[in-house]
Backbone as CSV, one residue per row, in Angstrom:
resi,resn,N_x,N_y,N_z,CA_x,CA_y,CA_z,C_x,C_y,C_z
1,UNK,46.326,-52.714,-91.235,45.332,-51.897,-90.590,43.967,-52.115,-91.217
2,UNK,43.963,-52.373,-92.530,42.704,-52.599,-93.210,42.060,-53.894,-92.745
3,UNK,42.864,-54.888,-92.345,42.335,-56.152,-91.868,41.566,-55.972,-90.562
4,UNK,42.072,-55.147,-89.706,41.408,-54.914,-88.423,40.079,-54.200,-88.638
5,UNK,40.025,-53.260,-89.513,38.785,-52.538,-89.733,37.737,-53.433,-90.405
6,UNK,38.158,-54.331,-91.282,37.218,-55.260,-91.915,36.682,-56.241,-90.881
7,UNK,37.552,-56.749,-90.020,37.131,-57.679,-88.965,36.179,-56.975,-87.997
8,UNK,36.510,-55.748,-87.635,35.630,-55.032,-86.704,34.280,-54.729,-87.347
9,UNK,34.285,-54.439,-88.651,32.998,-54.203,-89.321,32.175,-55.486,-89.386
10,UNK,32.828,-56.628,-89.644,32.107,-57.904,-89.677,31.551,-58.256,-88.298
11,UNK,32.346,-58.079,-87.255,31.868,-58.361,-85.906,30.715,-57.429,-85.512
12,UNK,30.815,-56.191,-85.908,29.738,-55.239,-85.630,28.463,-55.644,-86.363
13,UNK,28.601,-56.061,-87.620,27.436,-56.496,-88.389,26.805,-57.736,-87.749
14,UNK,27.621,-58.696,-87.318,27.105,-59.903,-86.651,26.402,-59.518,-85.347
15,UNK,26.988,-58.617,-84.602,26.390,-58.172,-83.349,25.036,-57.500,-83.582
16,UNK,24.959,-56.624,-84.576,23.714,-55.925,-84.887,22.652,-56.911,-85.359
17,UNK,23.023,-57.848,-86.216,22.064,-58.856,-86.685,21.572,-59.742,-85.542
18,UNK,22.474,-60.077,-84.637,22.073,-60.874,-83.466,21.080,-60.122,-82.595
19,UNK,21.337,-58.855,-82.389,20.409,-58.036,-81.593,19.058,-57.920,-82.275
20,UNK,19.062,-57.691,-83.580,17.802,-57.614,-84.323,17.031,-58.930,-84.229
21,UNK,17.748,-60.030,-84.325,17.104,-61.338,-84.205,16.429,-61.482,-82.838
22,UNK,17.134,-61.133,-81.776,16.579,-61.260,-80.428,15.383,-60.345,-80.200
23,UNK,15.368,-59.209,-80.860,14.253,-58.281,-80.706,13.047,-58.725,-81.520
24,UNK,13.266,-59.243,-82.708,12.168,-59.565,-83.624,11.559,-60.944,-83.370
25,UNK,12.312,-61.919,-82.895,11.825,-63.296,-82.769,10.587,-63.436,-81.870
26,UNK,10.401,-62.681,-80.799,9.181,-62.864,-79.992,7.893,-62.548,-80.748
27,UNK,7.961,-61.712,-81.762,6.765,-61.384,-82.518,6.277,-62.542,-83.371
28,UNK,7.135,-63.499,-83.636,6.773,-64.616,-84.496,6.466,-65.887,-83.719
29,UNK,6.554,-65.857,-82.419,6.219,-67.022,-81.605,4.716,-67.067,-81.371
30,UNK,4.173,-68.286,-81.278,2.750,-68.458,-80.991,2.420,-68.068,-79.564
31,UNK,3.286,-68.399,-78.669,3.043,-68.137,-77.252,3.823,-66.897,-76.843
32,UNK,3.143,-65.898,-76.377,3.804,-64.668,-75.965,3.567,-64.432,-74.488
33,UNK,4.233,-63.441,-73.955,4.064,-63.120,-72.550,2.691,-62.516,-72.280
34,UNK,2.128,-61.842,-73.257,0.807,-61.249,-73.095,-0.236,-62.267,-73.521
35,UNK,-0.542,-63.205,-72.650,-1.487,-64.275,-72.956,-2.871,-63.831,-72.531
36,UNK,-3.730,-63.567,-73.512,-5.067,-63.076,-73.210,-6.066,-64.194,-72.966
37,UNK,-5.628,-65.441,-72.990,-6.555,-66.547,-72.774,-6.801,-66.807,-71.297
38,UNK,-6.012,-66.260,-70.442,-6.198,-66.464,-69.001,-7.179,-65.431,-68.473
39,UNK,-8.449,-65.772,-68.537,-9.476,-64.812,-68.155,-9.483,-64.546,-66.664
40,UNK,-9.206,-65.565,-65.858,-9.285,-65.366,-64.417,-8.288,-64.320,-63.949
41,UNK,-7.072,-64.359,-64.486,-6.086,-63.369,-64.083,-6.414,-62.004,-64.659
42,UNK,-6.830,-61.973,-65.916,-7.115,-60.677,-66.514,-8.371,-60.069,-65.903
43,UNK,-9.379,-60.910,-65.562,-10.574,-60.387,-64.909,-10.244,-59.847,-63.528
44,UNK,-9.387,-60.534,-62.816,-8.992,-60.058,-61.494,-8.254,-58.736,-61.574
45,UNK,-7.364,-58.633,-62.531,-6.610,-57.387,-62.705,-7.528,-56.266,-63.178
46,UNK,-8.462,-56.603,-64.066,-9.404,-55.605,-64.558,-10.298,-55.119,-63.423
47,UNK,-10.775,-56.056,-62.610,-11.637,-55.682,-61.480,-10.881,-54.789,-60.504
48,UNK,-9.644,-55.137,-60.240,-8.834,-54.318,-59.332,-8.621,-52.921,-59.904
49,UNK,-8.367,-52.832,-61.203,-8.169,-51.533,-61.844,-9.452,-50.706,-61.797
50,UNK,-10.590,-51.350,-62.020,-11.864,-50.625,-61.971,-12.158,-50.114,-60.563
51,UNK,-11.898,-50.949,-59.561,-12.136,-50.516,-58.178,-11.191,-49.382,-57.787
52,UNK,-9.968,-49.443,-58.255,-9.013,-48.356,-58.002,-9.495,-47.068,-58.665
53,UNK,-10.001,-47.192,-59.879,-10.524,-46.021,-60.583,-11.716,-45.434,-59.842
54,UNK,-12.588,-46.301,-59.325,-13.730,-45.808,-58.541,-13.259,-45.026,-57.320
55,UNK,-12.233,-45.537,-56.649,-11.691,-44.830,-55.487,-11.110,-43.475,-55.892
56,UNK,-10.436,-43.442,-57.031,-9.857,-42.171,-57.492,-10.938,-41.171,-57.866
57,UNK,-12.010,-41.651,-58.472,-13.128,-40.772,-58.820,-13.743,-40.190,-57.552
58,UNK,-13.931,-41.038,-56.554,-14.482,-40.589,-55.265,-13.576,-39.524,-54.646
59,UNK,-12.279,-39.778,-54.672,-11.317,-38.837,-54.099,-11.360,-37.502,-54.834
60,UNK,-11.358,-37.556,-56.160,-11.370,-36.319,-56.933,-12.670,-35.540,-56.740
61,UNK,-13.778,-36.244,-56.548,-15.038,-35.558,-56.285,-14.994,-34.858,-54.923
62,UNK,-14.447,-35.542,-53.934,-14.347,-34.933,-52.601,-13.378,-33.762,-52.589
63,UNK,-12.391,-33.782,-53.469,-11.453,-32.663,-53.576,-12.004,-31.559,-54.477
64,UNK,-13.223,-31.744,-54.930,-13.936,-30.792,-55.785,-13.232,-30.564,-57.130
65,UNK,-12.630,-31.615,-57.658,-12.021,-31.551,-58.983,-12.988,-32.041,-60.055
66,UNK,-14.051,-32.746,-59.629,-15.078,-33.244,-60.546,-16.414,-32.617,-60.187
67,UNK,-17.197,-32.323,-61.208,-18.546,-31.830,-60.933,-19.417,-33.008,-60.500
68,UNK,-20.539,-32.705,-59.884,-21.407,-33.771,-59.388,-21.975,-34.610,-60.525
69,UNK,-22.312,-33.975,-61.641,-22.860,-34.736,-62.770,-21.810,-35.670,-63.371
70,UNK,-20.574,-35.181,-63.508,-19.497,-36.035,-64.013,-19.226,-37.188,-63.046
71,UNK,-19.218,-36.857,-61.768,-18.973,-37.874,-60.746,-20.021,-38.982,-60.824
72,UNK,-21.290,-38.604,-60.875,-22.361,-39.596,-60.925,-22.285,-40.441,-62.201
73,UNK,-21.996,-39.799,-63.318,-21.909,-40.512,-64.597,-20.756,-41.521,-64.578
74,UNK,-19.576,-41.066,-64.146,-18.416,-41.952,-64.108,-18.607,-43.084,-63.102
75,UNK,-19.152,-42.744,-61.955,-19.368,-43.753,-60.931,-20.328,-44.828,-61.440
76,UNK,-21.412,-44.419,-62.071,-22.377,-45.369,-62.603,-21.730,-46.253,-63.671
77,UNK,-20.928,-45.660,-64.535,-20.270,-46.397,-65.611,-19.333,-47.469,-65.048
78,UNK,-18.476,-47.096,-64.110,-17.509,-48.045,-63.571,-18.170,-49.078,-62.663
79,UNK,-19.199,-48.688,-61.921,-19.898,-49.652,-61.087,-20.589,-50.717,-61.939
80,UNK,-21.126,-50.330,-63.082,-21.773,-51.320,-63.949,-20.734,-52.287,-64.518
81,UNK,-19.550,-51.794,-64.827,-18.502,-52.685,-65.324,-18.045,-53.657,-64.245
82,UNK,-17.907,-53.180,-63.009,-17.518,-54.056,-61.904,-18.612,-55.098,-61.658
83,UNK,-19.874,-54.677,-61.702,-20.976,-55.615,-61.491,-20.987,-56.689,-62.572
84,UNK,-20.715,-56.309,-63.807,-20.679,-57.285,-64.905,-19.559,-58.297,-64.674
85,UNK,-18.384,-57.824,-64.270,-17.277,-58.739,-63.987,-17.620,-59.682,-62.845
86,UNK,-18.277,-59.172,-61.815,-18.640,-60.018,-60.674,-19.669,-61.075,-61.083
87,UNK,-20.622,-60.694,-61.939,-21.593,-61.676,-62.432,-20.894,-62.753,-63.255
88,UNK,-19.943,-62.333,-64.079,-19.197,-63.295,-64.887,-18.400,-64.252,-64.014
89,UNK,-17.833,-63.741,-62.924,-17.072,-64.590,-62.005,-17.976,-65.609,-61.332
90,UNK,-19.187,-65.190,-60.956,-20.108,-66.096,-60.286,-20.580,-67.218,-61.192
91,UNK,-20.722,-66.955,-62.467,-21.235,-67.960,-63.391,-20.135,-68.765,-64.059
92,UNK,-18.879,-68.488,-63.768,-17.794,-69.226,-64.405,-17.740,-70.654,-63.854
93,UNK,-17.327,-71.635,-64.671,-17.262,-73.022,-64.225,-16.240,-73.246,-63.116
94,UNK,-15.242,-72.364,-63.018,-14.250,-72.504,-61.956,-14.903,-72.370,-60.585
95,UNK,-15.893,-71.497,-60.455,-16.571,-71.311,-59.178,-17.357,-72.559,-58.792
96,UNK,-17.940,-73.259,-59.765,-18.680,-74.479,-59.471,-17.739,-75.528,-58.896
97,UNK,-16.541,-75.632,-59.422,-15.558,-76.581,-58.902,-15.189,-76.201,-57.483
98,UNK,-14.988,-74.934,-57.239,-14.651,-74.478,-55.891,-15.782,-74.782,-54.908
99,UNK,-17.038,-74.621,-55.330,-18.162,-74.915,-54.447,-18.241,-76.395,-54.133
100,UNK,-17.977,-77.246,-55.139,-17.976,-78.686,-54.898,-16.873,-79.052,-53.918
101,UNK,-15.710,-78.484,-54.101,-14.593,-78.745,-53.210,-14.908,-78.261,-51.799
102,UNK,-15.514,-77.094,-51.692,-15.887,-76.554,-50.387,-16.900,-77.460,-49.690
103,UNK,-17.888,-77.961,-50.427,-18.880,-78.861,-49.846,-18.225,-80.147,-49.363
104,UNK,-17.271,-80.666,-50.122,-16.570,-81.887,-49.720,-15.751,-81.661,-48.456
105,UNK,-15.077,-80.529,-48.374,-14.284,-80.213,-47.183,-15.190,-80.072,-45.966
106,UNK,-16.341,-79.421,-46.128,-17.279,-79.277,-45.019,-17.787,-80.637,-44.529
107,UNK,-18.058,-81.559,-45.465,-18.491,-82.908,-45.062,-17.407,-83.619,-44.275
108,UNK,-16.163,-83.483,-44.714,-15.057,-84.116,-44.001,-14.889,-83.527,-42.608
109,UNK,-15.053,-82.227,-42.490,-14.941,-81.585,-41.170,-16.055,-82.071,-40.257
110,UNK,-17.281,-82.147,-40.769,-18.403,-82.622,-39.958,-18.198,-84.066,-39.526
111,UNK,-17.680,-84.900,-40.424,-17.422,-86.298,-40.072,-16.355,-86.379,-38.993
112,UNK,-15.311,-85.548,-39.106,-14.253,-85.532,-38.107,-14.780,-85.073,-36.753
113,UNK,-15.644,-84.061,-36.759,-16.235,-83.568,-35.499,-17.104,-84.646,-34.873
114,UNK,-17.875,-85.345,-35.677,-18.735,-86.410,-35.158,-17.910,-87.543,-34.572
115,UNK,-16.800,-87.910,-35.213,-15.938,-88.968,-34.674,-15.327,-88.534,-33.350
116,UNK,-14.904,-87.299,-33.259,-14.303,-86.818,-32.012,-15.347,-86.712,-30.908
117,UNK,-16.577,-86.327,-31.247,-17.622,-86.235,-30.226,-18.015,-87.618,-29.728
118,UNK,-17.967,-88.631,-30.595,-18.250,-89.999,-30.159,-17.172,-90.509,-29.220
119,UNK,-15.916,-90.180,-29.520,-14.807,-90.590,-28.660,-14.862,-89.867,-27.328
120,UNK,-15.177,-88.593,-27.339,-15.226,-87.800,-26.116,-16.466,-88.109,-25.299
121,UNK,-17.587,-88.426,-25.943,-18.830,-88.705,-25.247,-18.854,-90.065,-24.570
122,UNK,-18.040,-91.006,-25.045,-18.015,-92.358,-24.498,-17.230,-92.458,-23.217
123,UNK,-16.427,-91.496,-22.850,-15.577,-91.551,-21.658,-16.315,-91.285,-20.449
């Protein structure tokens, strides 16, 4: 009977150590799930959260849960944060690439339209 209890204690200890290992190992990895280097995703999520907060402030003011001075102060604060994020998005290098790509697509569309108009106009 003592053999079974020793084996069960050893298996329990191995199980507990394995669980502790699985819980602790993510803290020592360089790459984690909370990657703060992806600004585009975090800025998008932040902007969405700020706009949602603005809507909630508006709703609470209309329900007369906020005073007018608090409403104006909070609204101004969150609107300035949203404006800052939008300015940052406009000046990011990713937008310049998108504009170049958009200009190239527009040129291709215009060339395609011109080719089709030449084919249709010659008949």
